[in-house]
One Martini backbone bead per residue (centre of mass of N, CA, C, O) as a GRO file, in nm:
protein
  163
    1MET     BB    1   0.863   1.191  -2.209
    2THR     BB    2   0.587   1.004  -2.163
    3ASP     BB    3   0.290   1.003  -2.052
    4ILE     BB    4   0.109   0.846  -1.784
    5HIS     BB    5  -0.209   0.675  -1.755
    6PHE     BB    6  -0.447   0.598  -1.500
    7LYS     BB    7  -0.716   0.377  -1.416
    8PRO     BB    8  -0.915   0.291  -1.194
    9ILE     BB    9  -1.057  -0.030  -1.070
   10GLY     BB   10  -1.094   0.096  -0.774
   11ILE     BB   11  -1.157   0.068  -0.415
   12ILE     BB   12  -1.026   0.125  -0.099
   13ARG     BB   13  -1.129  -0.013   0.212
   14SER     BB   14  -1.107   0.136   0.542
   15PRO     BB   15  -1.064   0.252   0.881
   16PHE     BB   16  -0.893   0.494   0.739
   17ASP     BB   17  -0.958   0.856   0.721
   18LYS     BB   18  -0.656   0.914   0.812
   19PRO     BB   19  -0.318   0.915   0.839
   20GLU     BB   20  -0.334   0.956   1.126
   21GLY     BB   21  -0.257   0.647   1.298
   22MET     BB   22  -0.172   0.469   1.083
   23PRO     BB   23  -0.030   0.227   0.939
   24ILE     BB   24   0.287   0.181   0.754
   25GLN     BB   25   0.259  -0.137   0.765
   26ALA     BB   26   0.163  -0.460   0.786
   27PRO     BB   27   0.246  -0.521   1.090
   28GLY     BB   28   0.033  -0.285   1.185
   29ALA     BB   29  -0.226  -0.456   1.026
   30ALA     BB   30  -0.303  -0.679   1.196
   31GLY     BB   31  -0.643  -0.771   1.139
   32VAL     BB   32  -0.710  -0.563   0.926
   33ARG     BB   33  -1.001  -0.474   0.763
   34GLY     BB   34  -1.119  -0.483   0.418
   35THR     BB   35  -1.188  -0.351   0.085
   36LEU     BB   36  -1.261  -0.426  -0.259
   37GLU     BB   37  -1.400  -0.207  -0.509
   38LEU     BB   38  -1.485  -0.316  -0.804
   39ASP     BB   39  -1.530  -0.251  -1.110
   40PRO     BB   40  -1.753  -0.418  -1.311
   41ALA     BB   41  -1.571  -0.404  -1.573
   42TYR     BB   42  -1.355  -0.615  -1.403
   43ALA     BB   43  -1.483  -0.894  -1.320
   44GLU     BB   44  -1.342  -1.102  -1.513
   45GLY     BB   45  -1.054  -1.061  -1.364
   46LEU     BB   46  -1.150  -1.255  -1.104
   47VAL     BB   47  -1.090  -1.508  -1.217
   48ASP     BB   48  -0.936  -1.724  -0.974
   49ILE     BB   49  -0.864  -1.544  -0.714
   50ALA     BB   50  -0.964  -1.741  -0.477
   51GLY     BB   51  -0.685  -1.921  -0.504
   52PHE     BB   52  -0.569  -1.691  -0.317
   53SER     BB   53  -0.432  -1.565  -0.016
   54HIS     BB   54  -0.268  -1.336  -0.174
   55LEU     BB   55  -0.216  -0.982  -0.245
   56ILE     BB   56  -0.127  -0.733  -0.475
   57LEU     BB   57  -0.127  -0.383  -0.429
   58LEU     BB   58  -0.196  -0.110  -0.644
   59TYR     BB   59  -0.166   0.246  -0.569
   60HIS     BB   60  -0.284   0.572  -0.498
   61PHE     BB   61  -0.149   0.852  -0.334
   62HIS     BB   62  -0.405   1.079  -0.298
   63ARG     BB   63  -0.283   1.239  -0.018
   64ALA     BB   64  -0.033   1.336  -0.135
   65ALA     BB   65   0.100   1.662  -0.141
   66ARG     BB   66   0.402   1.579  -0.228
   67ALA     BB   67   0.710   1.587  -0.380
   68SER     BB   68   1.024   1.418  -0.283
   69LEU     BB   69   1.372   1.326  -0.281
   70THR     BB   70   1.360   1.399   0.032
   71VAL     BB   71   1.309   1.217   0.345
   72VAL     BB   72   1.139   1.163   0.656
   73PRO     BB   73   1.066   0.884   0.780
   74PHE     BB   74   0.881   0.716   1.016
   75LEU     BB   75   1.149   0.527   1.108
   76ASP     BB   76   1.298   0.814   1.116
   77LYS     BB   77   1.523   1.118   1.162
   78LEU     BB   78   1.642   1.087   0.880
   79PRO     BB   79   1.734   1.154   0.573
   80HIS     BB   80   1.614   1.023   0.253
   81GLY     BB   81   1.578   0.883  -0.027
   82ILE     BB   82   1.285   0.804  -0.170
   83PHE     BB   83   1.401   0.521  -0.298
   84ALA     BB   84   1.479   0.440   0.027
   85THR     BB   85   1.164   0.431   0.057
   86ARG     BB   86   0.789   0.429   0.147
   87ALA     BB   87   0.703   0.696   0.086
   88PRO     BB   88   0.442   0.903  -0.064
   89ALA     BB   89   0.653   1.140  -0.179
   90ARG     BB   90   0.637   1.078  -0.494
   91PRO     BB   91   0.658   1.126  -0.825
   92ASN     BB   92   0.498   0.842  -0.818
   93PRO     BB   93   0.215   0.776  -0.621
   94ILE     BB   94   0.293   0.454  -0.548
   95GLY     BB   95   0.153   0.173  -0.400
   96LEU     BB   96   0.230  -0.121  -0.184
   97SER     BB   97   0.050  -0.428  -0.101
   98VAL     BB   98   0.010  -0.705   0.119
   99VAL     BB   99  -0.272  -0.925   0.127
  100ARG     BB  100  -0.539  -1.091   0.256
  101LEU     BB  101  -0.767  -1.318   0.126
  102LEU     BB  102  -1.101  -1.397   0.228
  103SER     BB  103  -1.309  -1.284  -0.006
  104VAL     BB  104  -1.559  -1.335  -0.275
  105ALA     BB  105  -1.821  -1.095  -0.397
  106GLY     BB  106  -1.794  -1.041  -0.684
  107CYS     BB  107  -1.664  -0.702  -0.655
  108LEU     BB  108  -1.600  -0.805  -0.353
  109LEU     BB  109  -1.313  -0.780  -0.146
  110THR     BB  110  -1.187  -0.938   0.131
  111ILE     BB  111  -0.945  -0.808   0.361
  112GLU     BB  112  -0.614  -0.839   0.521
  113GLY     BB  113  -0.374  -0.607   0.621
  114VAL     BB  114  -0.460  -0.307   0.598
  115ASP     BB  115  -0.245   0.000   0.504
  116VAL     BB  116  -0.490   0.188   0.395
  117LEU     BB  117  -0.663   0.441   0.283
  118ASP     BB  118  -0.962   0.546   0.257
  119GLY     BB  119  -1.035   0.572  -0.093
  120THR     BB  120  -0.824   0.435  -0.250
  121PRO     BB  121  -0.693   0.400  -0.553
  122LEU     BB  122  -0.706   0.125  -0.763
  123ILE     BB  123  -0.484  -0.010  -1.008
  124ASP     BB  124  -0.397  -0.310  -0.898
  125ILE     BB  125  -0.389  -0.676  -0.922
  126LYS     BB  126  -0.193  -0.937  -0.769
  127PRO     BB  127  -0.061  -1.229  -0.724
  128TYR     BB  128   0.077  -1.398  -0.461
  129VAL     BB  129   0.410  -1.555  -0.510
  130PRO     BB  130   0.665  -1.671  -0.337
  131ALA     BB  131   0.853  -1.775  -0.574
  132PHE     BB  132   0.849  -1.466  -0.691
  133ASP     BB  133   0.826  -1.250  -0.420
  134ALA     BB  134   1.030  -1.408  -0.229
  135HIS     BB  135   1.332  -1.268  -0.097
  136ALA     BB  136   1.644  -1.291  -0.002
  137ALA     BB  137   1.816  -1.053   0.190
  138ASP     BB  138   2.134  -0.914   0.243
  139LYS     BB  139   2.013  -0.611   0.239
  140ILE     BB  140   1.829  -0.308   0.410
  141GLY     BB  141   1.974  -0.084   0.504
  142TRP     BB  142   1.836   0.144   0.725
  143PHE     BB  143   1.619  -0.078   0.818
  144ALA     BB  144   1.780  -0.278   1.001
  145THR     BB  145   1.716  -0.091   1.277
  146LYS     BB  146   1.373  -0.056   1.224
  147VAL     BB  147   1.169  -0.303   1.181
  148GLY     BB  148   1.085  -0.348   1.487
  149ALA     BB  149   0.892  -0.068   1.476
  150THR     BB  150   0.655  -0.106   1.273
  151ALA     BB  151   0.401  -0.205   1.440
  152GLN     BB  152   0.404   0.076   1.625
  153THR     BB  153   0.406   0.260   1.390
  154ARG     BB  154   0.269   0.576   1.302
  155ALA     BB  155   0.118   0.802   1.132
  156ASP     BB  156   0.127   1.122   1.005
  157ASP     BB  157   0.117   1.449   0.832
  158ARG     BB  158   0.388   1.486   0.656
  159PHE     BB  159   0.246   1.386   0.356
  160SER     BB  160  -0.051   1.559   0.365
  161LYS     BB  161   0.086   1.832   0.390
  162PRO     BB  162   0.159   2.125   0.291
  163GLN     BB  163   0.477   2.322   0.212
   0.00000   0.00000   0.00000
């Protein structure tokens, strides 16, 4: 296979300077504000973005220490395949978050619901469109008995320390 290389389009700023203690998903980040500092070279790409209430952020898990095909995720005590989790220890450490867009001022976007580490490289922004992005799920695997704990669960250092 051919290697793929991405160049960050900006940086995500948040109040979280270390993985330990930060929310693991959006329900735990309710009301948490942050910013997207977009590289001015991409400013033209922000035309019309203020017309959306929510954005999908794709970013690089830059502090993930290693990749593993089996992990014990934050919401469970049992190991699961990496592709059945949202853990950052992925072969391609790409994260995804849906955030609320509060304002746009030049290349600075103020967001809310940010569950991302400060300084995280931003790979892409996409508008969130419920008709495209919200799907009723018939089953959610091992998460079925765990989603209720998401808002209270916080990260530890299991994915940021070398093994």
